[in-house]
DRENZATI-759686 format. One record per residue: residue in three letters; chain; x, y, z of N, C-alpha, C in turn. Coordinates in steps of 0.2 Angstrom, whole numbers, plus 2048, in hexadecimal, padded with zeros to 3 digits. Layout:
residu | chaine | n_east | n_north | n_up | ca_east | ca_north | ca_up | c_east | c_north | c_up
Ala | A | X | Y | Z | X | Y | Z | X | Y | Z
...
END
This chain:
residu | chaine | n_east | n_north | n_up | ca_east | ca_north | ca_up | c_east | c_north | c_up
Unk | A | 1DB | B25 | 879 | 1DE | B2A | 874 | 1E6 | B2A | 874
Unk | A | 1E9 | B28 | 879 | 1F0 | B28 | 879 | 1F3 | B23 | 874
Unk | A | 1EF | B1E | 873 | 1F1 | B18 | 86E | 1F0 | B1B | 867
Unk | A | 1EB | B1F | 866 | 1EB | B23 | 860 | 1F0 | B27 | 85E
Unk | A | 1F2 | B2B | 863 | 1F8 | B30 | 862 | 1FE | B2C | 861
Unk | A | 1FF | B26 | 864 | 205 | B22 | 862 | 205 | B20 | 85C
Unk | A | 1FF | B1D | 85A | 1FF | B1A | 853 | 200 | B20 | 84E
Unk | A | 1FD | B26 | 84F | 1FE | B2B | 84A | 205 | B2D | 84A
Unk | A | 209 | B2E | 84F | 210 | B2F | 850 | 214 | B2A | 84C
Unk | A | 213 | B23 | 84D | 216 | B1E | 849 | 215 | B1F | 842
Unk | A | 20F | B20 | 840 | 20D | B20 | 839 | 210 | B26 | 835
Unk | A | 210 | B2B | 839 | 213 | B32 | 836 | 21B | B31 | 835
Unk | A | 21E | B2E | 83A | 225 | B2D | 83A | 226 | B28 | 834
Unk | A | 222 | B23 | 833 | 223 | B1F | 82D | 222 | B23 | 827
Unk | A | 21D | B28 | 826 | 21D | B2C | 820 | 224 | B30 | 81F
Unk | A | 226 | B32 | 825 | 22D | B37 | 825 | 232 | B32 | 822
Unk | A | 233 | B2C | 824 | 238 | B28 | 822 | 238 | B26 | 81B
Unk | A | 231 | B25 | 818 | 231 | B24 | 811 | 233 | B2A | 80D
Unk | A | 231 | B30 | 810 | 232 | B36 | 80C | 23A | B37 | 80C
Unk | A | 23D | B36 | 812 | 244 | B37 | 812 | 248 | B32 | 80D
Unk | A | 245 | B2C | 80D | 248 | B26 | 808 | 247 | B29 | 801
Unk | A | 242 | B2C | 800 | 241 | B2E | 7F9 | 243 | B35 | 7F7
Unk | A | 246 | B38 | 7FC | 249 | B3F | 7FB | 243 | B44 | 7FA
Unk | A | 23D | B43 | 7FD | 238 | B48 | 7FD | 238 | B4C | 803
Unk | A | 238 | B53 | 802 | 239 | B58 | 807 | 232 | B5A | 80A
Unk | A | 232 | B5D | 810 | 22C | B60 | 812 | 229 | B65 | 80D
Unk | A | 22E | B69 | 80A | 22C | B6E | 805 | 228 | B6A | 7FF
Unk | A | 22A | B64 | 7FD | 227 | B61 | 7F8 | 21F | B5F | 7FA
Unk | A | 21F | B5D | 800 | 218 | B5B | 803 | 214 | B61 | 803
Unk | A | 217 | B66 | 805 | 213 | B6C | 806 | 210 | B6F | 7FF
Unk | A | 214 | B6E | 7FA | 211 | B70 | 7F3 | 20B | B6B | 7F1
Unk | A | 20C | B65 | 7F3 | 207 | B60 | 7F1 | 200 | B61 | 7F5
Unk | A | 201 | B62 | 7FC | 1FB | B63 | 800 | 1F8 | B6A | 801
Unk | A | 1FC | B6F | 7FF | 1FA | B76 | 800 | 1F9 | B77 | 807
Unk | A | 1FD | B74 | 80B | 1FD | B75 | 813 | 203 | B79 | 814
Unk | A | 204 | B7D | 81A | 209 | B81 | 81C | 20F | B7C | 81E
Unk | A | 215 | B7F | 81D | 21B | B7B | 81F | 21A | B78 | 826
Unk | A | 218 | B7C | 82B | 218 | B7A | 832 | 213 | B75 | 833
Unk | A | 20D | B75 | 82F | 208 | B70 | 830 | 20B | B69 | 82D
Unk | A | 20E | B69 | 827 | 211 | B63 | 825 | 216 | B60 | 829
Unk | A | 21A | B65 | 82C | 220 | B63 | 831 | 21C | B5F | 837
Unk | A | 217 | B62 | 839 | 214 | B5F | 83F | 211 | B58 | 83D
Unk | A | 20E | B58 | 838 | 20B | B52 | 835 | 210 | B4C | 834
Unk | A | 216 | B4E | 831 | 21B | B49 | 830 | 21F | B47 | 836
Unk | A | 21F | B4B | 83B | 222 | B4A | 842 | 21D | B46 | 847
Unk | A | 216 | B46 | 844 | 211 | B42 | 849 | 20E | B46 | 84E
Unk | A | 20F | B4D | 84D | 20C | B51 | 852 | 205 | B54 | 850
Unk | A | 203 | B53 | 84A | 1FD | B56 | 847 | 1FA | B50 | 843
Unk | A | 1F4 | B4F | 843 | 1F0 | B4A | 83F | 1EF | B4D | 838
Unk | A | 1F0 | B4A | 833 | 1EF | B4C | 82D | 1E7 | B4B | 82B
Unk | A | 1E4 | B4F | 827 | 1DD | B4E | 825 | 1DE | B47 | 821
Unk | A | 1D8 | B44 | 820 | 1D9 | B3E | 81C | 1DB | B3F | 814
Unk | A | 1D9 | B45 | 812 | 1DA | B47 | 80B | 1E2 | B48 | 80B
Unk | A | 1E5 | B4B | 810 | 1EC | B4D | 810 | 1F0 | B46 | 811
Unk | A | 1ED | B42 | 815 | 1F0 | B3B | 816 | 1F1 | B38 | 80F
Unk | A | 1EC | B38 | 80B | 1EC | B34 | 805 | 1F0 | B37 | 800
Unk | A | 1F0 | B3E | 800 | 1F5 | B42 | 7FB | 1FC | B40 | 7FD
Unk | A | 1FE | B41 | 803 | 205 | B3F | 806 | 206 | B38 | 804
Unk | A | 202 | B33 | 805 | 203 | B2C | 804 | 205 | B2B | 7FC
Unk | A | 200 | B2E | 7F9 | 201 | B2E | 7F1 | 207 | B30 | 7EF
Unk | A | 209 | B36 | 7F1 | 20F | B3A | 7EF | 215 | B35 | 7F1
Unk | A | 215 | B32 | 7F6 | 21A | B2D | 7F9 | 21A | B26 | 7F5
Unk | A | 215 | B25 | 7F2 | 214 | B1F | 7EF | 212 | B19 | 7F4
Unk | A | 20E | B1B | 7F9 | 20B | B17 | 7FE | 204 | B15 | 7FD
Unk | A | 202 | B0F | 7FC | 1FB | B0D | 7FB | 1F8 | B0D | 802
Unk | A | 1F2 | B10 | 802 | 1EE | B10 | 808 | 1E8 | B0C | 806
Unk | A | 1E6 | B07 | 809 | 1E1 | B02 | 807 | 1DC | B01 | 80D
Unk | A | 1D6 | AFF | 80C | 1D2 | AFD | 811 | 1D4 | AF6 | 814
Unk | A | 1D3 | AF5 | 81A | 1D4 | AEE | 81D | 1CF | AE9 | 81B
Unk | A | 1D1 | AE4 | 818 | 1CD | ADE | 816 | 1C9 | ADB | 81B
Unk | A | 1CC | ADB | 821 | 1CA | AD8 | 827 | 1C4 | ADC | 82B
Unk | A | 1C0 | ADE | 827 | 1BA | AE1 | 82A | 1B4 | ADD | 82D
Unk | A | 1B1 | ADF | 831 | 1AB | ADB | 834 | 1A6 | ADA | 82E
Unk | A | 1A2 | AD4 | 82E | 19D | AD2 | 82A | 198 | AD8 | 828
Unk | A | 196 | ADC | 82D | 191 | AE1 | 82C | 194 | AE7 | 828
Unk | A | 19A | AE8 | 828 | 19D | AED | 824 | 19E | AEB | 81D
Unk | A | 19F | AE4 | 81C | 1A0 | AE2 | 815 | 19A | AE4 | 811
Unk | A | 194 | AE3 | 814 | 18E | AE5 | 810 | 18E | AED | 80E
Unk | A | 191 | AF1 | 812 | 192 | AF8 | 811 | 197 | AF8 | 80B
Unk | A | 19C | AF5 | 80B | 1A2 | AF5 | 807 | 1A0 | AF3 | 800
Unk | A | 19B | AEE | 7FF | 199 | AEC | 7F9 | 194 | AF1 | 7F6
Unk | A | 191 | AF6 | 7F9 | 18D | AFB | 7F7 | 191 | B01 | 7F5
Unk | A | 197 | B01 | 7F5 | 19B | B06 | 7F3 | 19F | B04 | 7EC
Unk | A | 19C | B07 | 7E6 | 19E | B04 | 7E0 | 1A6 | B05 | 7DF
Unk | A | 1A8 | B0B | 7E1 | 1AF | B0C | 7E0 | 1B4 | B08 | 7E3
Unk | A | 1B2 | B05 | 7E8 | 1B6 | B00 | 7EC | 1B5 | AF9 | 7E9
Unk | A | 1AF | AF7 | 7E7 | 1AE | AF0 | 7E5 | 1B0 | AEF | 7DE
Unk | A | 1B0 | AF5 | 7DA | 1B2 | AF4 | 7D3 | 1BA | AF3 | 7D2
Unk | A | 1BE | AF4 | 7D6 | 1C5 | AF2 | 7D5 | 1C9 | AF4 | 7DC
Unk | A | 1CF | AF2 | 7DC | 1D3 | AF3 | 7E2 | 1D6 | AFA | 7E2
Unk | A | 1D5 | AFE | 7DD | 1D8 | B04 | 7DD | 1D2 | B09 | 7DD
Unk | A | 1D3 | B0F | 7E1 | 1CF | B14 | 7E1 | 1D1 | B19 | 7DB
Unk | A | 1CC | B1B | 7D7 | 1CE | B20 | 7D2 | 1C9 | B26 | 7D3
Unk | A | 1CB | B2B | 7CF | 1C7 | B31 | 7CF | 1C1 | B30 | 7CA
END
């Protein structure tokens, strides 16, 4: 579990660095995610895990692509082929 916390901390610090580089404020992210200022601040500092949906919203807002790892075990490749939205293209669309 400690490894996961460290990974979250590093990833969230990465998000924060990208946001700073792009002059995106916590308030900007609050408006996009409909989370409170405190929640977004904790997420960006790595002290709180974002939901997957919020992670995708934040990443999209910052221009970061979130992709599936192509190095998945053979058994999972069969599952992936059965998901049309993934096999149809490299981009997930609504």
